[in-house]
Z-matrix of the N, CA and C atoms (Angstrom, degrees):
N
C 1 1.449
C 2 1.529 1 108.02
N 3 1.308 2 115.24 1 132.46
C 4 1.460 3 119.69 2 -179.54
C 5 1.531 4 110.28 3 -74.56
N 6 1.308 5 114.34 4 161.62
C 7 1.461 6 121.38 5 178.19
C 8 1.530 7 110.31 6 -58.53
N 9 1.330 8 116.43 7 -42.35
C 10 1.470 9 122.05 8 -178.38
C 11 1.531 10 111.01 9 -62.29
N 12 1.334 11 116.63 10 -43.45
C 13 1.467 12 120.49 11 -179.84
C 14 1.524 13 110.20 12 -66.51
N 15 1.331 14 116.83 13 -42.37
C 16 1.465 15 120.50 14 177.50
C 17 1.515 16 111.64 15 -59.41
N 18 1.321 17 116.75 16 -40.77
C 19 1.460 18 121.92 17 179.13
C 20 1.529 19 111.09 18 -65.56
N 21 1.317 20 117.04 19 -42.63
C 22 1.469 21 120.87 20 178.93
C 23 1.529 22 110.59 21 -65.10
N 24 1.333 23 117.62 22 -43.43
C 25 1.471 24 120.36 23 178.40
C 26 1.528 25 110.60 24 -60.76
N 27 1.321 26 117.14 25 -40.32
C 28 1.458 27 121.02 26 178.30
C 29 1.532 28 110.03 27 -65.41
N 30 1.322 29 117.55 28 -42.15
C 31 1.466 30 121.24 29 179.26
C 32 1.527 31 110.85 30 -63.22
N 33 1.327 32 117.22 31 -39.13
C 34 1.467 33 120.58 32 178.37
C 35 1.521 34 110.03 33 -63.83
N 36 1.333 35 117.05 34 -43.90
C 37 1.472 36 120.75 35 179.92
C 38 1.524 37 111.60 36 -64.73
N 39 1.319 38 117.38 37 -36.53
C 40 1.461 39 121.40 38 -174.83
C 41 1.527 40 114.20 39 -88.47
N 42 1.313 41 118.34 40 -9.83
C 43 1.463 42 120.13 41 179.68
C 44 1.523 43 109.35 42 -69.72
N 45 1.329 44 117.62 43 123.70
C 46 1.467 45 119.70 44 -179.40
C 47 1.531 46 111.39 45 -61.00
N 48 1.332 47 115.31 46 139.37
C 49 1.462 48 120.91 47 -179.73
C 50 1.529 49 110.86 48 -56.53
N 51 1.332 50 116.76 49 -39.22
C 52 1.468 51 120.14 50 -179.35
C 53 1.530 52 111.26 51 -59.55
N 54 1.328 53 117.09 52 -35.69
C 55 1.464 54 120.63 53 179.36
C 56 1.529 55 110.76 54 -69.10
N 57 1.331 56 116.83 55 -40.13
C 58 1.466 57 121.08 56 177.89
C 59 1.528 58 109.76 57 -63.91
N 60 1.337 59 116.37 58 -46.34
C 61 1.467 60 120.39 59 -179.44
C 62 1.528 61 110.94 60 -62.08
N 63 1.320 62 116.94 61 -44.06
C 64 1.463 63 120.70 62 -180.00
C 65 1.526 64 111.11 63 -61.79
N 66 1.315 65 117.06 64 -48.60
C 67 1.466 66 120.72 65 179.89
C 68 1.517 67 112.62 66 -62.21
N 69 1.330 68 116.29 67 -44.42
C 70 1.465 69 120.29 68 179.95
C 71 1.524 70 110.73 69 -64.16
N 72 1.326 71 116.73 70 -40.43
C 73 1.460 72 119.50 71 -177.30
C 74 1.525 73 112.75 72 -71.97
N 75 1.312 74 117.84 73 -25.04
C 76 1.469 75 120.24 74 172.59
C 77 1.527 76 108.94 75 -66.63
N 78 1.327 77 116.56 76 -45.06
C 79 1.469 78 121.57 77 -179.50
C 80 1.531 79 110.98 78 -68.23
N 81 1.339 80 116.95 79 -37.98
C 82 1.471 81 121.60 80 -174.55
C 83 1.531 82 113.85 81 -89.57
N 84 1.324 83 118.18 82 3.46
C 85 1.466 84 121.00 83 -176.88
C 86 1.527 85 110.91 84 -51.93
N 87 1.332 86 115.63 85 129.79
C 88 1.457 87 121.32 86 -179.34
C 89 1.518 88 113.81 87 85.57
N 90 1.334 89 117.37 88 -7.71
C 91 1.466 90 121.89 89 179.61
C 92 1.518 91 110.35 90 -113.38
N 93 1.327 92 115.61 91 -51.86
C 94 1.460 93 121.09 92 -176.92
C 95 1.519 94 108.81 93 -160.82
N 96 1.333 95 115.29 94 167.20
C 97 1.457 96 120.99 95 173.53
C 98 1.520 97 107.66 96 -124.58
N 99 1.317 98 116.31 97 122.99
C 100 1.459 99 121.84 98 176.79
C 101 1.523 100 107.36 99 -81.37
N 102 1.341 101 116.30 100 117.05
C 103 1.458 102 121.53 101 -176.18
C 104 1.519 103 112.75 102 -95.84
N 105 1.319 104 116.87 103 -31.93
C 106 1.460 105 121.34 104 179.43
C 107 1.521 106 107.91 105 -152.76
N 108 1.322 107 115.34 106 154.53
C 109 1.454 108 119.95 107 -174.85
C 110 1.518 109 108.85 108 -160.15
N 111 1.322 110 116.20 109 139.96
C 112 1.458 111 120.88 110 174.01
C 113 1.524 112 108.00 111 -147.26
N 114 1.316 113 116.64 112 131.50
C 115 1.458 114 122.15 113 178.48
C 116 1.516 115 108.39 114 -127.62
N 117 1.327 116 116.46 115 120.12
C 118 1.461 117 123.06 116 177.89
C 119 1.526 118 107.22 117 -118.79
N 120 1.331 119 116.33 118 95.12
C 121 1.465 120 119.97 119 -177.45
C 122 1.521 121 111.89 120 -66.98
N 123 1.332 122 117.31 121 -37.33
C 124 1.463 123 119.80 122 -179.83
C 125 1.527 124 111.16 123 -67.75
N 126 1.327 125 117.08 124 -39.85
C 127 1.464 126 121.57 125 178.59
C 128 1.518 127 113.22 126 -86.07
N 129 1.336 128 116.16 127 -5.08
C 130 1.474 129 122.50 128 -179.57
C 131 1.527 130 111.62 129 55.90
N 132 1.345 131 115.80 130 49.89
C 133 1.463 132 121.58 131 177.66
C 134 1.524 133 109.43 132 -131.87
N 135 1.319 134 115.18 133 142.35
C 136 1.461 135 121.55 134 174.79
C 137 1.523 136 107.81 135 -138.23
N 138 1.322 137 115.95 136 137.36
C 139 1.457 138 122.07 137 -179.59
C 140 1.522 139 108.07 138 -130.36
N 141 1.315 140 115.95 139 138.71
C 142 1.462 141 120.34 140 176.25
C 143 1.520 142 109.75 141 -141.58
N 144 1.321 143 114.73 142 140.09
C 145 1.465 144 122.13 143 174.06
C 146 1.522 145 105.71 144 -120.12
N 147 1.337 146 116.12 145 120.32
C 148 1.464 147 122.11 146 -170.82
C 149 1.526 148 110.34 147 -132.29
N 150 1.328 149 115.95 148 143.71
C 151 1.464 150 121.00 149 169.70
C 152 1.522 151 106.41 150 -116.46
N 153 1.326 152 115.65 151 118.44
C 154 1.462 153 120.46 152 178.52
C 155 1.522 154 109.70 153 -70.18
N 156 1.317 155 116.60 154 144.58
C 157 1.464 156 122.06 155 -178.71
C 158 1.531 157 110.30 156 -57.28
N 159 1.323 158 116.55 157 127.51
C 160 1.458 159 121.69 158 179.27
C 161 1.516 160 114.51 159 85.79
N 162 1.318 161 118.31 160 -4.61
C 163 1.466 162 122.21 161 -179.77
C 164 1.525 163 109.52 162 -103.97
N 165 1.331 164 116.18 163 148.18
C 166 1.462 165 120.65 164 -179.53
C 167 1.526 166 112.21 165 -89.50
N 168 1.319 167 116.45 166 -32.69
C 169 1.463 168 119.89 167 -174.06
C 170 1.523 169 112.11 168 -88.36
N 171 1.315 170 114.09 169 152.04
C 172 1.464 171 122.24 170 -178.34
C 173 1.522 172 109.72 171 -95.07
N 174 1.316 173 116.23 172 141.97
C 175 1.466 174 122.33 173 175.68
C 176 1.524 175 107.81 174 -107.75
N 177 1.333 176 115.81 175 131.69
C 178 1.461 177 121.46 176 176.62
C 179 1.522 178 108.46 177 -117.63
N 180 1.324 179 116.35 178 135.07
C 181 1.466 180 121.97 179 -179.45
C 182 1.526 181 108.71 180 -132.75
N 183 1.331 182 115.72 181 134.69
C 184 1.460 183 122.38 182 175.40
C 185 1.520 184 108.02 183 -122.41
N 186 1.323 185 116.39 184 123.83
C 187 1.466 186 122.50 185 177.16
C 188 1.522 187 108.10 186 -111.66
N 189 1.336 188 116.51 187 137.14
C 190 1.459 189 120.74 188 179.99
C 191 1.522 190 110.31 189 -135.75
N 192 1.308 191 114.71 190 154.15
C 193 1.464 192 122.46 191 174.05
C 194 1.532 193 111.85 192 57.20
N 195 1.330 194 116.13 193 52.17
C 196 1.462 195 120.19 194 177.84
C 197 1.522 196 109.43 195 -101.08
N 198 1.310 197 115.59 196 148.43
C 199 1.468 198 120.46 197 -178.28
C 200 1.519 199 109.82 198 -163.56
N 201 1.324 200 115.10 199 164.60
C 202 1.461 201 121.71 200 170.47
C 203 1.520 202 106.88 201 -114.17
N 204 1.311 203 115.62 202 126.53
C 205 1.460 204 122.52 203 -178.90
C 206 1.525 205 107.49 204 -104.92
N 207 1.325 206 116.10 205 127.08
C 208 1.466 207 121.10 206 -177.62
C 209 1.516 208 110.45 207 -122.43
N 210 1.330 209 115.17 208 144.54
C 211 1.469 210 119.57 209 175.02
C 212 1.533 211 110.66 210 -117.94
N 213 1.309 212 116.54 211 15.50
C 214 1.458 213 121.06 212 -178.85
C 215 1.517 214 112.81 213 98.42
N 216 1.312 215 117.43 214 -39.29
C 217 1.466 216 122.23 215 -179.47
C 218 1.527 217 112.23 216 -103.49
N 219 1.324 218 116.16 217 -41.79
C 220 1.464 219 120.60 218 -176.91
C 221 1.523 220 109.84 219 -123.25
N 222 1.338 221 114.01 220 160.56
C 223 1.461 222 121.45 221 177.88
C 224 1.524 223 107.73 222 -126.48
N 225 1.329 224 114.69 223 140.97
C 226 1.460 225 120.90 224 177.75
C 227 1.517 226 108.07 225 -130.38
N 228 1.334 227 116.43 226 141.18
C 229 1.455 228 120.53 227 177.50
C 230 1.522 229 108.96 228 -101.21
N 231 1.329 230 115.28 229 139.51
C 232 1.459 231 121.38 230 -178.88
C 233 1.521 232 108.39 231 -123.82
N 234 1.321 233 116.30 232 133.13
C 235 1.458 234 122.51 233 174.18
C 236 1.516 235 106.73 234 -120.93
N 237 1.331 236 116.18 235 108.98
C 238 1.460 237 120.94 236 -174.49
C 239 1.516 238 113.63 237 -71.34
N 240 1.336 239 116.91 238 -52.45
C 241 1.461 240 121.44 239 -177.66
C 242 1.519 241 109.22 240 -139.96
N 243 1.321 242 115.17 241 149.53
C 244 1.460 243 120.72 242 175.60
C 245 1.515 244 108.52 243 -153.82
N 246 1.311 245 115.36 244 141.47
C 247 1.462 246 119.29 245 175.51
C 248 1.520 247 109.46 246 -146.54
N 249 1.321 248 114.31 247 153.77
C 250 1.454 249 120.89 248 -178.87
C 251 1.522 250 108.84 249 -140.71
N 252 1.313 251 116.02 250 169.71
C 253 1.460 252 119.95 251 178.92
C 254 1.534 253 112.17 252 -94.15
N 255 1.301 254 117.18 253 17.00
C 256 1.469 255 122.73 254 176.44
C 257 1.521 256 108.95 255 -125.06
N 258 1.344 257 117.53 256 127.40
C 259 1.468 258 119.99 257 -179.49
C 260 1.527 259 113.07 258 -57.86
N 261 1.326 260 118.48 259 -41.64
C 262 1.465 261 120.60 260 -178.96
C 263 1.524 262 111.18 261 -63.80
N 264 1.338 263 116.40 262 -35.65
C 265 1.459 264 119.71 263 179.59
C 266 1.531 265 111.05 264 -73.89
N 267 1.334 266 116.99 265 -36.84
C 268 1.469 267 120.09 266 174.46
C 269 1.527 268 110.57 267 -61.16
N 270 1.328 269 116.88 268 -41.26
C 271 1.474 270 120.19 269 177.85
C 272 1.525 271 110.96 270 -62.27
N 273 1.306 272 116.74 271 -41.86
C 274 1.462 273 120.96 272 177.65
C 275 1.531 274 111.05 273 -64.90
N 276 1.320 275 117.03 274 -44.73
C 277 1.466 276 121.45 275 -178.82
C 278 1.526 277 112.01 276 -64.40
N 279 1.330 278 117.21 277 -31.27
C 280 1.465 279 120.62 278 177.51
C 281 1.531 280 111.90 279 -60.43
N 282 1.319 281 116.25 280 -28.10
C 283 1.466 282 120.59 281 -179.06
C 284 1.527 283 113.03 282 -79.31
N 285 1.319 284 118.07 283 -16.43
C 286 1.466 285 119.71 284 -177.44
C 287 1.528 286 113.94 285 -113.38
N 288 1.328 287 117.46 286 -11.12
C 289 1.463 288 119.44 287 179.95
C 290 1.521 289 111.29 288 -86.89
N 291 1.331 290 114.31 289 160.96
C 292 1.470 291 123.68 290 179.24
C 293 1.530 292 112.53 291 60.88
N 294 1.303 293 115.95 292 25.01
C 295 1.463 294 121.69 293 176.67
C 296 1.519 295 107.24 294 -133.27
N 297 1.309 296 115.68 295 163.37
C 298 1.463 297 119.32 296 170.81
C 299 1.522 298 107.94 297 -111.02
N 300 1.316 299 115.34 298 142.98
C 301 1.455 300 121.90 299 -176.83
C 302 1.519 301 108.63 300 -123.35
N 303 1.319 302 116.20 301 127.07
C 304 1.464 303 121.21 302 -178.42
C 305 1.530 304 109.94 303 -67.54
N 306 1.316 305 114.98 304 132.12
C 307 1.460 306 120.92 305 174.49
C 308 1.528 307 106.72 306 -86.71
N 309 1.325 308 117.89 307 122.16
C 310 1.465 309 119.82 308 -177.90
C 311 1.529 310 111.57 309 -58.22
N 312 1.320 311 115.85 310 142.48
C 313 1.457 312 121.49 311 177.98
C 314 1.521 313 108.54 312 -81.00
N 315 1.332 314 115.47 313 117.09
C 316 1.461 315 121.22 314 178.60
C 317 1.524 316 107.21 315 -128.10
N 318 1.327 317 117.44 316 107.72
C 319 1.468 318 120.49 317 -175.88
C 320 1.529 319 113.91 318 -52.51
N 321 1.323 320 117.41 319 -36.08
C 322 1.463 321 119.86 320 -177.36
C 323 1.531 322 112.87 321 -69.98
N 324 1.351 323 117.45 322 -17.13
C 325 1.466 324 121.59 323 179.11
C 326 1.525 325 112.53 324 -115.61
N 327 1.324 326 116.88 325 16.29
C 328 1.471 327 121.30 326 -176.05
C 329 1.528 328 112.20 327 -56.28
N 330 1.321 329 117.97 328 -46.99
C 331 1.468 330 121.33 329 -178.11
C 332 1.527 331 111.26 330 -64.36
N 333 1.333 332 117.54 331 -41.21
C 334 1.460 333 120.87 332 -179.46
C 335 1.525 334 111.22 333 -68.25
N 336 1.326 335 117.08 334 -40.03
C 337 1.465 336 120.73 335 179.35
C 338 1.521 337 110.14 336 -65.97
N 339 1.320 338 117.45 337 -41.46
C 340 1.464 339 120.07 338 178.79
C 341 1.524 340 111.21 339 -66.71
N 342 1.332 341 117.12 340 -36.45
C 343 1.464 342 120.31 341 176.73
C 344 1.528 343 110.58 342 -65.21
N 345 1.341 344 116.79 343 -46.10
C 346 1.467 345 120.70 344 177.80
C 347 1.520 346 110.81 345 -61.95
N 348 1.328 347 117.08 346 -37.29
C 349 1.467 348 120.94 347 178.78
C 350 1.519 349 111.03 348 -63.95
N 351 1.330 350 116.87 349 -38.39
C 352 1.467 351 119.28 350 177.45
C 353 1.525 352 110.83 351 -70.91
N 354 1.326 353 116.82 352 -39.46
C 355 1.464 354 121.52 353 -179.85
C 356 1.525 355 111.83 354 -65.15
N 357 1.333 356 116.43 355 -39.32
C 358 1.470 357 121.60 356 -176.11
C 359 1.523 358 112.48 357 -108.54
N 360 1.320 359 116.50 358 27.33
C 361 1.462 360 121.86 359 -178.53
C 362 1.529 361 110.39 360 -56.16
N 363 1.333 362 115.70 361 136.68
C 364 1.467 363 121.42 362 179.56
C 365 1.523 364 109.75 363 -62.55
N 366 1.322 365 115.49 364 133.44
C 367 1.465 366 121.22 365 177.85
C 368 1.508 367 108.59 366 -80.96
N 369 1.315 368 117.01 367 138.82
C 370 1.465 369 120.12 368 -178.38
C 371 1.484 370 111.40 369 -105.41
């Protein structure tokens, strides 16, 4: 693991949850409200509790075993497991889990994609 990746992982762990929620809710204003969030890069787990704008019920989603697989030329994202508290969302998630999806090559985002690939590199 590079020094830069170690520093970013530490920053993610140390960022207060309230700051993440505030920032996300500014971006999501009028679409949804992020009520809770947890990201464990080492354990490859992400959890989110969201209320969609205009809806009364809360949606909870848990993602596990996610990674970016690189072969030097291309990058693919893998989502191992996902579950939600809504049947329709579970049905949708079943179609995208346990597969790898090619990340489109965009020259203007090459550095960011390579950084994300190093940060989320598949564990062997």
